[in-house]
N, C-alpha and C positions, 0 to 999 in steps of 0.2 A: 510113308516114312514119318510124317508128322504124327500119325496115330501111335507109332511105336514110342516116340519120345514122350507123348502125353501119358501113355499108359505106364511108363517106367518112372515118371516123376512122382515123388511122394507128396502128399498134401502137406501144406504148411501147418506147423504146430500153432496153438493159440498164442496170442501176443504175450500173455503173462508167462507162459512157459519159455518163450524165446527170451524175454527180458530176464527171467530168473537164470537161465543158462548163460546169458551174456555176463551178468554180474558174477556168477560163479567162475567163468573163464577169466575175467579181469582179476578176481580175487586170487586165483591160482597163479596167474602171471606174476602178481606181486610176491606171492609166497615163494615161487620158484625162481625169482630173479637172481642173476649172478651178483655176487658182492656180499659184503659182510652184513649181518643183521643190523648193525649200528647205522650203516648208510641208509638202509630202507627206513629204519626207525626215525632217523633224523629227518628224512623227507616227510614222514607222517607228522612229526612235531612241528616242522616248518609250516605245513599246510594248515594245521589247527591254529597256530599262532597268527598267521596271515588272515585267516577267516575271522578270528575274533577282533583283530585290529581294524580290518576294513570290511565290516559287516555289510554296509549298504552298497558297496561297489564291487562288481566282479572284475572289471577291466583293470583297475589299479592293483587289485590283489594278484591277478595273473602276471602282471608286469613285475611284481615284487617276488613272486614264487621262483621264477627262473634264476635271477641272480643269487638268491639265498641258497638254492641247491647247487648252483655252479661253483660259488666261491667257498661255501662251507661244507661241501662234499655230501650233499643229500641226494636222494633218489627222486627224480621229477615225477614219475608216475605215482609213487607212493605219496608224494606231497599233494598232488591233485586229488588223490583218493581221500587223504586226511582232510583236505579243504572241503570236499563235497560232504563228507561225513559230519564235519563240524557245522556246515551250512544248515543241516537238518535240525540241529539243536541250538543254534546260536541265539535264536529269539529268546530262549529262556535265560540267557546271561545278560540281557540288556538292563533290566531293572537293578540287579546286583552290581553291574558295572557302574551305573550312574551313582548308586549309593556309595560305593567304595571311592569313586572319583570325587564325589562331593566331600567325603570325609578327609581325603588327602589334600584337597585344595582349601579346606576350611570354609566351605560355602554354607551360608545360612539360608540361601534361597530355597523355596519350595518349587520343585519341578513337577507339576501335576498337569495333566491334560484331562479335563473333565468336559468332554464334548461329545455330542451325539451326532453332529453333522460335520460335513467337510468344511463348511464356512466357519464353524466354531473353532475347528483346528487351525485354520488359516488365521483367525483373529488371535488365537493363543500365541501362534508363532510371531505375529506382528507385535504383540505385547512383549514377548521375549526380546525381539530385535530392538524395539524402541527403548526399552528399559535397560538394554545392555546385558540382559540375562541369557540371550541365545548363545553368545560366545562362551559364557561360563558353563552353560549346559553342555555344549559340544566338547569343551575342554574336560569336564567331569566325565562325560561318556567315553572319550578317547583314552583318558588316563586309566579309568577303570577297565576298559576293554583291553588295554595293553597288559595290565597286570593279570587279568583273567586269561589272556592269550598265552602269556609266558607260563603260567601255572598249568593250564590245560594242555598246552603243547608239551611240557615236560612230562606230565602224566601219560599223554599219548605216546611219547617216545619210550618211556619205560615199559608200558604195557605191550607195545608192538615189538620192542626188542626182545622181551621175555618170550612172547608168543612165537616169534620167528626163530629164536634159538631153540626152543622146544620142538618146533616143527622140523627144523633142519636136523636136529639130533635124532628124531624119530625116523625121518626119511633116510638118514645115513645108516641107522640100525637096520631098517627094513632092507636096504640095499645090500648090506653085509650078510643078512640072513639069506637073501636070494642067492648070493654068491656061494655061501656055504652049502646050500641045497644043490646047486649045480655041481660043486666039487664032489659032493657025496654021491651023486648019481652017476 
């Protein structure tokens, strides 16, 4: 009997194929979710905003994602997907965030890390802390990141809402076409 079950079991697909299929399934779950495209798009926008705002910490971000979606009627799964998508590209927004934040607070300080070793980075941070520049640096980064989060979250909202509306219209059209073919047969 054990030989029969071993013979009927299919071999596992490679890991990359399983991962690709899993991503596709999650993507289709988001597309086919019940509710208005605006709700799903709001979730995506909230996820992008929270990621830009809390780049270094995952825990704090996940604590903020839930109430945002709960009280402002977003979609939690779409928000997590937007968060993870933004996590992949958030590193590119750090320097512009700092520059925008510096401009808004009117800082004249030069925030540069020219270090080849970990010890040199620690010494730079100590210098920032002792001269009072660390808090100014963090303020500039957070202010710039907030602005980038709002802008990129709004862009994510509009793109995802347009894509979902188009997808749902296509799906409805296809469903009606299938029903017409059934009635004709």
